[in-house]
C-alpha positions as CSV (number, residue, x, y, z in Angstrom):
1,X,29.0,-75.7,-10.6
2,X,31.7,-76.2,-13.1
3,X,34.1,-73.7,-13.3
4,X,34.2,-70.5,-15.8
5,X,35.5,-71.3,-18.8
6,X,38.5,-68.7,-19.5
7,X,40.3,-68.6,-23.4
8,X,43.2,-66.2,-24.4
9,X,44.3,-66.2,-28.1
10,X,48.1,-65.4,-28.5
11,X,49.0,-64.0,-32.2
12,X,52.5,-65.3,-34.1
13,X,53.8,-62.7,-34.7
14,X,57.4,-61.2,-33.7
15,X,58.8,-62.3,-30.6
16,X,57.8,-62.1,-26.9
17,X,58.8,-59.1,-25.2
18,X,58.4,-57.5,-21.7
19,X,55.4,-55.9,-22.6
20,X,53.6,-59.0,-23.1
21,X,55.5,-61.0,-19.9
22,X,53.9,-58.4,-17.6
23,X,50.7,-57.2,-19.4
24,X,49.8,-60.6,-20.5
25,X,51.7,-64.0,-20.3
26,X,52.6,-63.6,-16.5
27,X,48.9,-63.0,-15.1
28,X,47.6,-65.4,-17.2
29,X,49.8,-68.2,-16.2
30,X,49.4,-67.2,-12.4
31,X,45.4,-67.5,-13.0
32,X,45.6,-70.6,-14.5
33,X,47.0,-72.2,-11.7
34,X,43.9,-71.5,-9.4
35,X,41.6,-73.6,-9.2
36,X,38.5,-71.1,-9.9
37,X,38.6,-71.2,-13.9
38,X,39.3,-73.8,-16.7
39,X,41.7,-72.3,-18.8
40,X,42.4,-72.4,-22.5
41,X,45.3,-70.6,-24.3
42,X,46.0,-71.2,-27.9
43,X,48.2,-70.1,-30.1
44,X,46.7,-68.1,-33.2
45,X,48.8,-69.1,-36.0
46,X,46.0,-68.4,-38.6
47,X,45.2,-64.6,-37.2
48,X,49.2,-64.3,-38.0
49,X,48.6,-65.1,-41.7
50,X,46.3,-61.8,-41.7
51,X,49.6,-59.6,-41.1
52,X,52.5,-61.9,-42.2
53,X,52.9,-63.9,-45.5
54,X,56.5,-64.9,-44.2
55,X,56.1,-68.5,-43.7
56,X,59.6,-68.9,-41.9
57,X,58.5,-66.2,-39.7
58,X,54.9,-67.0,-38.8
59,X,56.6,-70.9,-37.8
60,X,59.1,-69.5,-35.9
61,X,57.3,-67.0,-33.7
62,X,55.0,-69.6,-32.8
63,X,57.8,-72.0,-32.1
64,X,59.1,-68.9,-29.7
65,X,55.6,-68.0,-27.9
66,X,55.2,-71.3,-27.0
67,X,58.5,-72.1,-25.7
68,X,58.1,-68.7,-24.0
69,X,54.2,-70.2,-22.0
70,X,55.9,-73.2,-21.4
71,X,59.5,-71.7,-19.9
72,X,57.1,-69.7,-17.4
73,X,55.7,-72.6,-15.8
74,X,52.7,-72.9,-17.9
75,X,50.8,-76.2,-16.4
76,X,49.4,-78.1,-19.5
77,X,48.2,-80.9,-17.6
78,X,46.0,-78.3,-15.4
79,X,45.0,-76.0,-18.8
80,X,44.3,-76.6,-22.2
81,X,47.4,-75.1,-24.2
82,X,46.8,-75.5,-28.4
83,X,47.7,-74.6,-31.8
84,X,44.5,-72.8,-33.6
85,X,45.5,-74.4,-36.9
86,X,45.3,-78.0,-35.1
87,X,41.8,-78.0,-34.5
88,X,40.4,-78.0,-37.8
89,X,36.5,-78.2,-36.3
90,X,37.6,-74.1,-36.2
91,X,37.8,-73.4,-39.3
92,X,34.6,-75.3,-40.0
93,X,33.2,-72.8,-37.2
94,X,34.0,-69.9,-39.2
95,X,32.3,-70.9,-42.3
96,X,29.5,-71.7,-40.5
97,X,29.4,-68.3,-38.8
98,X,30.1,-66.4,-41.8
99,X,27.1,-67.6,-43.2
100,X,25.1,-66.1,-40.6
101,X,27.1,-63.3,-40.1
102,X,25.8,-59.8,-41.4
103,X,28.2,-57.8,-44.0
104,X,27.2,-54.5,-42.2
105,X,28.6,-55.9,-39.0
106,X,32.0,-56.4,-40.7
107,X,32.0,-53.1,-42.2
108,X,32.1,-51.9,-38.4
109,X,35.2,-53.5,-37.7
110,X,37.9,-51.1,-35.7
111,X,40.6,-52.5,-37.8
112,X,38.7,-52.1,-41.3
113,X,37.5,-49.1,-40.5
114,X,41.0,-47.3,-39.9
115,X,42.5,-49.6,-43.3
116,X,40.1,-47.7,-45.1
117,X,40.3,-44.6,-43.8
118,X,44.3,-44.9,-44.2
119,X,43.7,-45.7,-47.9
120,X,41.4,-42.4,-48.1
121,X,43.8,-40.3,-46.5
122,X,46.4,-41.3,-49.1
123,X,43.9,-41.3,-52.1
124,X,43.3,-45.0,-53.1
125,X,40.4,-46.9,-53.6
126,X,38.9,-47.6,-49.9
127,X,39.5,-51.5,-50.2
128,X,43.0,-51.2,-51.5
129,X,45.3,-54.1,-49.9
130,X,42.5,-55.3,-47.7
131,X,42.6,-58.7,-47.5
132,X,39.2,-60.9,-46.9
133,X,41.2,-61.9,-43.9
134,X,41.1,-58.8,-42.5
135,X,37.7,-57.8,-43.1
136,X,36.4,-60.9,-41.7
137,X,39.0,-61.6,-38.7
138,X,36.4,-60.9,-36.2
139,X,34.6,-64.3,-37.7
140,X,37.4,-66.4,-36.9
141,X,37.6,-64.6,-33.8
142,X,34.0,-65.5,-32.8
143,X,34.7,-69.4,-33.7
144,X,38.1,-69.5,-32.2
145,X,35.6,-68.5,-28.5
146,X,31.8,-69.9,-29.5
147,X,33.8,-73.5,-30.1
148,X,34.6,-73.9,-26.7
149,X,32.1,-71.7,-25.6
150,X,34.3,-69.5,-23.1
151,X,32.3,-67.6,-21.2
152,X,35.1,-65.2,-19.9
153,X,37.7,-63.6,-23.0
154,X,40.7,-61.2,-21.2
155,X,41.7,-58.6,-23.7
156,X,42.6,-54.7,-24.1
157,X,40.1,-52.0,-24.7
158,X,40.5,-52.0,-28.3
159,X,39.5,-55.8,-28.5
160,X,35.9,-55.6,-26.4
161,X,34.6,-54.9,-29.7
162,X,35.6,-58.2,-31.0
163,X,33.7,-59.7,-28.0
164,X,30.6,-58.1,-28.4
165,X,30.7,-58.9,-32.1
166,X,30.9,-62.6,-31.3
167,X,27.8,-62.3,-28.6
168,X,25.8,-60.8,-31.9
169,X,26.7,-64.1,-33.9
170,X,26.1,-66.3,-30.9
171,X,22.8,-64.9,-30.2
172,X,22.2,-64.8,-34.0
173,X,22.2,-68.3,-34.2
174,X,20.9,-69.3,-31.4
175,X,17.8,-67.5,-32.8
176,X,18.0,-69.4,-35.9
177,X,18.8,-73.1,-35.1
178,X,18.4,-73.2,-31.2
179,X,19.9,-72.8,-28.2
180,X,24.0,-73.6,-29.2
181,X,26.2,-71.1,-27.9
182,X,26.9,-69.4,-24.6
183,X,27.5,-65.8,-24.7
184,X,31.1,-64.3,-23.7
185,X,32.2,-61.4,-21.7
186,X,34.8,-59.4,-22.3
187,X,37.3,-59.4,-19.0
188,X,39.2,-55.8,-18.9
189,X,42.0,-55.9,-16.4
190,X,41.8,-51.9,-15.5
191,X,45.2,-52.7,-13.8
192,X,47.1,-54.1,-16.2
193,X,50.9,-52.7,-16.4
194,X,51.4,-51.3,-19.8
195,X,54.8,-50.9,-20.5
196,X,56.4,-48.0,-22.3
197,X,59.6,-48.9,-24.8
198,X,62.8,-47.8,-25.5
199,X,61.2,-44.7,-27.3
200,X,59.0,-43.8,-24.4
201,X,56.0,-44.9,-26.3
202,X,54.2,-48.0,-25.3
203,X,56.1,-51.0,-26.3
204,X,54.8,-52.8,-29.6
205,X,56.4,-54.4,-32.0
206,X,55.2,-52.1,-34.5
207,X,57.0,-48.6,-33.0
208,X,60.3,-51.4,-33.4
209,X,60.5,-50.3,-29.4
210,X,60.5,-53.3,-27.3
211,X,62.8,-55.8,-24.9
212,X,62.6,-59.1,-26.1
213,X,62.2,-61.0,-23.0
214,X,64.5,-63.7,-23.5
215,X,67.5,-62.3,-24.8
216,X,71.1,-62.6,-23.6
217,X,72.4,-61.1,-20.0
218,X,74.5,-59.0,-22.6
219,X,72.1,-57.9,-25.0
220,X,69.7,-57.3,-21.9
221,X,71.7,-55.1,-20.9
222,X,72.1,-53.3,-24.1
223,X,68.3,-53.0,-25.0
224,X,68.2,-51.0,-21.2
225,X,71.0,-48.9,-21.7
226,X,68.9,-47.6,-24.6
227,X,66.0,-46.2,-22.9
228,X,65.3,-43.0,-23.7
229,X,65.9,-40.5,-21.2
230,X,66.5,-36.9,-20.3
231,X,69.8,-34.5,-19.9
232,X,69.3,-34.5,-16.1
233,X,72.6,-35.1,-14.8
234,X,73.8,-37.2,-11.4
235,X,72.6,-35.8,-8.3
236,X,69.9,-33.5,-10.1
237,X,66.4,-34.9,-8.9
238,X,64.5,-36.7,-11.2
239,X,60.5,-36.9,-11.9
240,X,60.2,-40.9,-11.6
241,X,56.4,-40.2,-12.7
242,X,57.5,-39.6,-16.3
243,X,60.6,-41.9,-16.7
244,X,60.6,-45.1,-18.6
245,X,63.4,-46.4,-16.3
246,X,60.9,-46.1,-13.3
247,X,57.7,-47.1,-15.1
248,X,59.2,-50.9,-16.2
249,X,61.0,-50.8,-12.5
250,X,57.6,-51.1,-10.8
251,X,56.1,-53.7,-13.1
252,X,58.9,-56.4,-11.9
253,X,59.7,-54.4,-8.9
254,X,58.2,-55.7,-4.7
255,X,56.4,-52.4,-2.8
256,X,59.3,-51.7,-1.0
257,X,61.6,-51.6,-3.6
258,X,59.8,-49.5,-5.7
259,X,59.5,-47.1,-3.1
260,X,62.8,-47.1,-2.4
261,X,63.8,-45.9,-6.2
262,X,61.4,-43.4,-6.1
263,X,63.6,-41.6,-3.0
264,X,66.7,-42.3,-5.2
265,X,65.0,-40.6,-8.3
266,X,64.3,-37.5,-6.0
267,X,68.1,-37.8,-4.4
268,X,69.1,-37.5,-8.3
269,X,70.1,-41.2,-9.0
270,X,72.5,-41.1,-12.2
271,X,70.6,-43.1,-15.2
272,X,73.7,-45.3,-15.8
273,X,73.0,-46.6,-12.0
274,X,69.3,-46.5,-12.7
275,X,69.4,-48.7,-15.4
276,X,72.2,-50.9,-13.9
277,X,69.7,-51.9,-10.9
278,X,66.7,-51.9,-13.7
279,X,68.9,-54.5,-15.7
280,X,69.3,-56.8,-12.4
281,X,65.7,-56.9,-11.3
282,X,64.9,-58.2,-14.4
283,X,67.6,-60.8,-15.3
284,X,66.6,-62.0,-11.9
285,X,63.1,-62.9,-12.5
286,X,63.6,-64.1,-15.9
287,X,67.2,-65.7,-15.9
288,X,65.9,-69.2,-15.0
289,X,63.0,-69.3,-17.6
290,X,65.5,-68.1,-20.4
291,X,67.5,-71.2,-19.6
292,X,64.4,-73.3,-19.9
293,X,63.3,-71.3,-22.5
294,X,66.6,-71.9,-25.1
295,X,66.5,-75.7,-24.1
296,X,62.6,-75.8,-24.9
297,X,63.8,-74.3,-28.5
298,X,66.5,-76.7,-28.9
299,X,64.0,-79.1,-28.3
300,X,61.3,-79.8,-31.1
301,X,60.2,-82.9,-30.1
302,X,59.3,-81.4,-26.7
303,X,57.0,-79.1,-28.2
304,X,55.5,-81.0,-31.0
305,X,54.6,-83.3,-28.0
306,X,53.1,-80.5,-25.5
307,X,51.1,-79.1,-28.4
308,X,49.8,-82.9,-29.5
309,X,48.7,-83.1,-26.1
310,X,46.9,-79.9,-26.5
311,X,45.6,-80.3,-29.7
312,X,43.4,-83.6,-29.0
313,X,42.3,-82.2,-25.3
314,X,41.2,-78.8,-27.2
315,X,39.2,-82.1,-29.8
316,X,37.9,-83.7,-27.6
317,X,36.3,-80.6,-26.8
318,X,35.5,-79.1,-30.5
319,X,34.6,-82.4,-32.2
320,X,31.4,-82.4,-30.2
321,X,30.3,-79.0,-30.7
322,X,31.2,-79.2,-34.0
323,X,29.0,-82.1,-34.5
324,X,26.0,-80.3,-32.5
325,X,26.3,-77.8,-35.0
326,X,26.2,-79.4,-38.2
327,X,22.8,-81.3,-36.9
328,X,21.7,-77.8,-35.9
329,X,22.3,-76.9,-39.4
330,X,21.0,-79.5,-41.4
331,X,24.8,-80.8,-41.8
332,X,24.1,-84.4,-40.0
333,X,24.9,-87.8,-41.3
334,X,22.0,-89.9,-43.1
335,X,22.2,-93.0,-40.9
């Protein structure tokens, strides 16, 4: 029996941070090392264009994200790791799906509805600043998934709707043109770690409260020292369950280390001491990968070679699928 195909996209905006690592990268790489699934990971650089029109930023983010996954041990011989823009079949499939996707379905997209609501609250035209990229984003996402007939797509709860839309498009295409696409399933990990940022809110690039994953030691220590805490003095008991310092600690610590730190919080550990311990814990986990990350960034030829290898593997799947789609819709060759 064929192994289930699992597909994960990484949007190339910004620099990977601790929240990305704990919530997505670390568990995905661990799962990819098993023999129980066929893993596809891709850099979603076309998706990045929806939010960012700075070419240098998009390019640099793609380099940093690719280097991050490779430095953390992604085995590109065991999985397929590619850049979305290196697989032109995806954009052609996007157009075909556009031609069977109902506009009303896109009208219900959470991202589009949020943009419209924001415009209305500002007394702007409902579609002010809304690009077709934002509006039809779920169609491109559907093409990413359906091109490879991915059965399982790990997502956050806010992305479940897009998987349901991909299923809708697959079903409609199959109904019109015959059985072509598998129906993907959203996979939501209820135990996924969502880290708080420097200000206590969810760690997010949009909040500007992140701790970049591969900061140098001095910069990492400086960022951790910026984590917001209360004014309790050393010796005063502290509540670990309301502390960002403790929350991040649990994402990197063993159960025994977590129990020990909980005890120290209850005994009144000083904030400076707790942050120092947190720095040492995180640094011990990422130090080796950080060195490798910096080496990879300096070696553009290695990055290019890895992504070229991934593109060839991805296109080996995409080309026959697109040929099947083209034949189904009447675009087959005449000979």
